[in-house]
N, C-alpha and C positions, 0 to 999 in steps of 0.2 A: 626486446620484448617476449614478458611472457606470457605461451598462450591463456585467454581466458579459463576460467573453471565451466564456465554455461559460456554458448556460442547460439546463435537461435538466430537461423538465415530464411528468411519469406515463408511462415506459420500459414497454414493456411487451413481448415476443417471446418465443414456446410454441413450443415445438415436438410434434409431435402432443396429447400430457397433460399432460408439463411444462412451465410455465413458469417458463424459464431466465430471465427477465427480469420483471420485476411491480411496476409501478408505480412503478420507480425515477423521483426529482428529485433534484436538485442543481445546486448554479452555483458558477464559480470567476471570482473575479475575476484583472483581473492581480497578475503578481507573488506569488500562491499558490497553496500545492504542498496538491493534495486528496488524502489518500491513504483509497485503498476495496479494505479487506484485507479476511479471511473462511476462511474454512474452503473445499480447492480442491470445486468443482460448485458453488461459491453464485451463481455467475454472473456474477463478476467483469469476466472477457476477453468474454465475450459482450454484453458493456454496451457498452466499448471500444469492437468493433468496431456496436454500436447509433449507436453514437455521432457515428461517423466512416464512414459512410452504407460500412462493408463486409459489411454486413446488412440486409434491410429489418425493419423493425419494424411491430407488429403495428397499436399506437398508438399515442398522444405526440409530442412535439415536442424537436426536436431544434435549438438556435439558437447559430452561431459565429461571435464577432465582428457581431453583430445579421445570420447570412446562417442561414437557413434549410435546413439539410443538404438537405430534401424540395425546395425550391423551386428553390433554387439552390447546386444541387448546386458545380458546380464549386468557384465562387466560397467555400464554407464550406470545400472539401479544400483551398484552395490556402493557407489558416490554420492549418494543423495538419501536426505535425511526429507520426510516430508511429514507435515502436520495439516491435515486436511481442516474444514469450514466446522464442522461437528465434530464434538467426540465421540470416537468410535472404542475405547478400551473397554474390557469387560468388567464392571459394579460388583460379582463375586467374587475377585479376583483382588489380592493386594499390592498392593503399590509396586512388592520387587516382582511377586509372581507374575503381574502384567510384564515385566518389563522380560521378565524372562523366556514366558513365554514366546515373546518378539522377538527376542536374540536368535533364541532356541528354534524361527522360523527360518529366518536369514543363515544356519547355520554356525550359529558361536560357540565352543565348545566352553561347559562351565566354564572352567578355569577364566576362559578370556572374559565373560560375560560379567561374572560377579563383581569382579576389580574393579573392572568400567560403569555395571553399572552404581557400585556404590559415590565414583569415580562424580559422575555428572547427578545422583540425587544431592551429593551436597553442593555442586557448582547448583539447582537450580532450588535447594534450600528444603528439600524432602529428608534427608535422610534421617530425619527422628521418626518417618512416618513409611518407615517403608513396610511395617508389619501391619500397618492400617487396610482396612476393606476398602475398595475407591469406593465404592457410593456413601461411603462416613467422609469423605472429602469435600470443598469445598467448591464453586465452579474456578476459583482462581488455583487452588492445588490441582484439581485437575488436568489445566491449561498446561500448568508446571510437570505434570506426570505426563502428556501428552508430547510436549517439547523433552524429556528426557527421555523417552523413546524411540522420536526419531534421531538424537545424538548415540545412541548404542551402537549401530556401526561407524559409529567414527565417520560422519561424512564432509565430504569434500563440498558439496552444497548442499544449502537450507532452503526448503521449498515450506514459504507456508501462506495460508490461506484464509485467511481474514481470524487471526487466531487469538487478537483482545475482541472480537465480535460480544457483548453478553456479560461480558468483568467490568465492575468497579475504577474507578478510577487508579485508584491504589494499586489496585492489581497489573493493572494496565502498563502503570509508573514501572512498577518490581519487573514486567512483561518484558518491555522493552531493554530496561538495561541488561538480562542478560543474553538478549538480541546483539545492541551493540558490543558487548564482552563475547562473544561468540565472533563477532565479525572483526574486534580488531585487538583481542589474546591468545583466537585459534584461527586467525584465518579463514573465516568459512567466508562463501559466497553466501549472500541470502538472497533470495528475491520473496517477496512477500506483501500479497494481493491486501489493502488497506482500505474502508471506505475512510479515514479522518488522516484530515488535512495535520494534525499537529503530527500526527506517526509518520508522514509521506513527508515533513519537514526535517526530521532525522535521519534520512536515509539520506546516502551520497548521490543516486540520480533515483528520476520521480518519469517514470511515463506516464502518459495521459490516455485511456483508450474507452475509445466512442465505436458500437457497430464493429468489434471485430479488427477497429483497428488500433495503434496509437498513431497520437494524430500531433506531438511532439514530446520529448525526452529531455532530458538534461539534468542539469544539479542545482537543487529548490530556490538555491543563491541566485542563479541564471534566472531562471523561470520570474523568478519574481522585479529583475530587475527590469524584464520585461515592458512591467507597465511603470517604471517609476516616474512619478511628479503626473500618475493621473487618477490615483485613488483618492479622494478625498473624505472625512468622514464630516456626517452632517446628526449632529446632538439640537434639541430643539421640542416644539411640540405643537399641537399635538400632530401628532404621529404621520395621520393618511394625509393631512397637509402637506406634511414634508415631504411623502414621496411622490405625490401630484405634482408638486411642481418641481419639485429636482426631474420625473420621470420627461415633463410637458418642457423641459429645457432645452434645448435647440443643439448645445456642446458634451448634454450629459448621453454617455449612450443605455448604462445601466445603472439600474437604484434600487440594491441590495438592503432587507433589515440583518442587520447584524444587533442580538438583542436590542435594547430601546438608542440602538443609534444606526444608520444608514451609511453601508459604502455607496459612492457616487463612482462611475468612470470616466471620464471624461476626456472629450479628443485631447490629444499633442497641443502642447500650450494653449490651453483653455479654461484652466484654473481659475488664473485671477476673475478671468470673464462673470467665471459660472457664480463665484464665491459675491460677487459686486452685482447680478443679475436675481439670489435665491436670496438673498438678505432681505432686498427691496420686496420681492415679490410674497414671501413669505409675510414683511410685516406688513405688507398694503394687505394682506388677505384675514390679517389679524390673528395671524400666528409670530410665534417667540422662534431665533433662531439662537441656541447658545455656541454649539462652535461646527463650524466651516473650514476646514483645515486640510493643505494636503499632508496623507501620513503614507508610510510605508507598508505598497502590498502585502498585503498577507497571500499564502499560496491558496485559499480560497477566492478570492478574483480571481487569482490566474486561470484557472479551473472554469470558471462563473463562464470571462472571459468565451475561453477552448469550447466551452460547452453553446455557447452562442453562434459564435462563427463555425462550428460544425454543422450544427444549424440551419446556417446560411447558406452551406457550398457544402460539398462533398470533401468526406476529412482525406486527408495522404498518409501512406504509412510512416514512420518515422523511421529517422537516418538511421 
């Protein structure tokens, strides 16, 4: 079995009394997209910075393409493409000048970077804008330029820190199509931090991070299957009456608003009894139940359950 492109073992870093990253272990193979998700302050960005060597770790091991980030730092970093959370290129340079600057910082010769720049600008859809000043680009185009810069050195590992935050839905869709192509067609290993569950659902595997630890990880479908038969959708009105009745039911573990509907997480094997009780209770209170059925769990449902469980007991490092 080939060695993973990225291997992280027991990675930890504390800031004073706060353990920002606490025993994180994960691996990513070529062609795989790993989504790291969790609430703000979970430690996702710190983990990425430790992986690429921008922060010094307290303990643990990071290997990229078989190269140890501590003992073979330059060789390991040469295999990384990194796109940070905030746009960090130069507004007063053109698209091509930004790529040239970063390429030459990485030591690439003109003959090498220019042909590579044309190739990746065509890939991200900016080949017609290479002479445009960066400050004249839209937010989505700037993100695509940042991706192009991250790809200039033909990395094996792509690190993306919330790359689509603040861009419109169409741009998010376009950006993710590029990520999927990079993994599928070019065999890159991709580690992406994202707050969006629809993006996490596109990943090969997902790790849910809380308080510096990965508390569970696996393919999205397998994580969703853990709640199979236990998520119900409740629609009707008034919504406040519905949510009060649901949360008062002894077999309902959680009730959350999803737009104009509610998602209920119920105890195993209790869906039918919940359905009968709630329908009667809401009717008796003057409300209306339009729909109350078991549905396929969303990834959001899984993460709500994980967050609730983590609040009730100490988190355990992921396997």
